[in-house]
C-alpha positions in Angstrom: 93.0 73.6 116.3 96.6 74.3 117.4 99.1 76.3 115.2 102.8 76.1 115.2 104.7 79.0 116.8 106.5 81.5 114.5 110.1 82.6 114.1 110.3 86.3 114.7 113.1 88.8 114.2 111.5 91.8 116.0 108.3 93.6 116.8 108.3 97.3 117.2 106.5 100.6 116.5 108.1 103.0 114.0 107.5 105.2 111.0 107.0 103.5 107.6 109.7 104.7 105.2 108.8 103.0 101.9 106.0 103.1 99.4 102.9 105.2 99.1 102.1 105.1 102.8 105.5 106.4 103.9 105.4 108.7 106.9 102.6 106.6 108.6 103.1 105.1 112.0 103.0 101.3 112.0 103.6 98.3 114.2 106.2 96.2 112.5 105.9 92.4 112.9 109.1 91.2 111.2 109.1 87.5 110.5 112.3 85.4 110.2 113.4 83.5 107.1 113.5 84.4 103.4 113.5 82.4 100.3 115.5 84.9 98.3 118.9 86.5 98.9 118.9 90.0 97.5 122.3 91.6 97.0 121.1 94.8 98.7 119.3 93.0 101.6 119.3 95.2 104.7 117.8 92.5 107.0 120.6 89.8 107.1 119.1 88.3 110.2 116.4 86.8 108.0 119.0 84.4 106.7 120.2 83.0 110.0 118.5 81.0 112.8 117.7 83.3 115.6 117.5 81.9 119.2 115.5 84.9 120.3 113.5 87.8 119.0 113.5 91.3 120.3 110.2 92.8 121.2 109.6 96.5 122.1 107.7 97.0 125.3 106.7 100.7 124.8 105.7 101.9 121.3 108.6 103.8 119.7 110.9 103.8 122.8 113.3 101.1 121.7 113.1 99.4 125.1 113.5 95.9 123.7 113.3 92.6 125.6 114.5 89.3 124.3 112.0 86.4 123.8 112.9 82.9 122.9 112.1 81.7 119.4 109.8 80.4 118.1 107.1 82.4 119.7 103.6 81.1 120.4 100.8 82.8 118.5 99.0 84.0 121.6 102.1 85.7 122.8 102.6 87.1 119.4 99.1 88.7 119.4 99.7 90.0 122.9 103.0 91.6 121.9 101.4 93.5 119.0 98.3 94.6 120.9 100.5 95.9 123.8 102.1 98.3 121.3 98.8 99.5 120.0 98.6 102.3 122.5 97.1 104.8 122.4 94.5 103.5 120.1 94.6 105.2 116.7 98.3 105.9 116.9 99.1 103.3 114.2 97.9 103.2 110.6 98.3 99.5 110.4 100.4 96.4 111.3 103.2 95.8 108.8 103.7 92.0 108.2 107.2 92.0 106.9 110.4 90.1 107.0 112.2 88.3 105.6 109.4 86.9 103.7 106.2 86.9 105.7 104.3 84.5 103.4 106.7 81.8 104.5 104.6 82.1 107.7 101.2 82.1 106.0 99.7 79.7 108.5 100.7 81.9 111.4 99.4 85.0 109.7 96.1 83.3 109.1 95.9 82.4 112.8 96.7 85.8 114.3 95.0 88.0 111.7 91.4 87.7 113.1 92.5 88.8 116.6 94.4 91.8 115.2 91.6 92.8 112.9 89.1 92.5 115.8 91.2 95.1 117.6 90.6 97.4 114.6 94.1 97.1 113.2 94.6 97.0 109.5 97.1 94.5 108.1 99.7 95.5 105.6 101.6 92.7 103.8 105.0 93.4 102.5 106.1 90.6 100.2 108.4 89.6 97.4 105.2 88.9 95.3 105.9 85.4 94.0 104.4 83.0 96.6 101.0 82.7 95.0 99.7 79.7 96.9 100.7 81.2 100.2 99.0 84.5 99.3 95.8 82.6 98.7 95.8 81.5 102.4 95.8 85.0 103.8 94.5 87.4 101.1 91.1 87.7 102.6 92.7 88.7 105.9 95.0 91.5 104.8 94.0 95.0 103.8 97.0 96.3 101.9 99.6 94.5 99.8 103.0 95.9 99.0 104.4 93.7 96.3 108.0 93.8 95.3 108.9 93.0 91.7 112.5 91.8 91.9 114.9 92.4 89.0 118.2 90.5 88.4 120.6 93.5 88.4 119.6 94.6 91.9 118.9 91.2 93.5 121.4 88.8 91.9 118.9 86.2 90.9 116.4 85.8 88.0 113.2 87.7 87.9 109.9 85.8 88.5 107.6 87.8 86.4 105.1 85.0 85.6 104.6 84.5 89.3 104.4 88.3 89.8 101.6 88.4 87.3 99.6 85.7 89.0 100.2 87.3 92.4 99.0 90.7 91.2 96.0 89.2 89.5 95.0 87.6 92.8 95.2 90.9 94.6 93.2 92.6 91.8 90.5 90.0 91.8 90.1 90.2 95.6 89.8 93.9 95.4 92.7 94.5 97.7 94.6 97.8 98.0 97.9 97.0 96.3 101.0 98.7 95.0 104.1 97.4 93.3 107.6 98.3 94.0 110.9 97.8 92.1 114.3 98.4 93.7 116.8 99.7 91.1 120.5 100.1 91.3 123.1 101.7 89.0 123.2 98.6 86.7 119.5 98.5 85.9 118.7 98.1 82.2 115.9 99.6 80.2 114.8 96.0 79.4 114.6 95.1 83.1 112.4 98.1 83.9 110.2 97.4 80.9 109.7 93.8 82.0 108.7 94.9 85.5 106.4 97.6 84.0 104.8 95.0 81.8 103.7 92.9 84.8 101.6 95.8 86.0 100.5 97.2 82.6 99.2 93.7 81.5 97.4 92.8 84.8 96.3 95.9 86.7 97.6 99.1 85.0 96.0 101.5 87.6 98.2 99.9 90.3 100.7 102.5 91.8 104.2 101.6 90.7 107.0 102.7 93.0 110.6 103.0 91.8 112.8 102.7 94.8 116.5 103.7 94.3 118.7 101.2 96.0 120.1 102.1 99.4 123.7 100.8 99.8 124.0 98.5 102.8 127.3 97.2 104.3 129.1 98.6 101.3 127.0 96.7 98.7 125.1 98.3 95.9 124.8 101.8 94.5 121.7 103.8 93.3 121.3 105.1 89.8 122.9 108.4 88.9 120.4 111.3 89.3 120.0 111.8 85.5 119.5 108.1 85.0 116.8 108.0 87.6 115.0 110.8 85.8 115.3 108.8 82.5 113.8 105.7 84.2 111.0 107.7 85.7 110.1 109.1 82.3 110.2 105.7 80.8 107.9 104.3 83.4 105.4 107.2 83.0 105.0 106.3 79.4 103.6 102.9 80.4 101.7 103.5 83.6 99.6 106.4 85.0 100.7 106.1 88.7 104.5 106.2 89.0 106.2 107.3 92.2 109.9 107.6 92.9 110.4 107.0 96.6 113.7 106.3 98.4 114.0 104.6 101.8 113.1 107.6 103.9 113.3 105.7 107.2 117.1 105.4 106.7 117.3 109.2 106.6 115.6 109.7 110.0 117.2 106.7 111.7 114.0 104.7 112.0 114.3 100.9 112.1 
């Protein structure tokens, strides 16, 4: 059975800078396209049509070559595996974007070959495309699920979809954490609504508060004292709360 090629932004090896596995080396497979437009988005290329992707040839060396989009799935697998040297260097492959679940068919097609290589698959997603998740959930190992809030993204929250999404991960026994990006305008009610998603569905799930990183002059993080207040508020609802900024921006990783 043939599968359509995939639109890719880039493939490279770097250090993960977000969430509970920060500091781990990963191969990043960044898919194009996104169905949301967050005001703080630091990947604007996911909102334009890209004639070519950039693919790293040597892990971590930034020696990119351009490859025409869309990319056939065999070539995609080959590009990821070529970066998997030496074996054991990478914790996992980050399926990111954009929104990777817009490419659920491609993920389902390439996942078996990557897993056969011994690579774990880490899905980084907005956490609302439930039907698409169902197509790949048995093929991924870790799910990093964003819970979007209006003050930071500029569009309405989708907490009912978030609940269904998290429930699917819970029922499948997948390793999962939830993340919420917060800016200076976050309200207590917004945080409470995001916390309720986790508290009502899978309260033991790690909950990451990520202060917004300004991009292209847009957005501001909460003041230090406000961040402490929000952390305390979250800890009253959930047992596993972490405050983690985008550390890869601090060390000039991609």
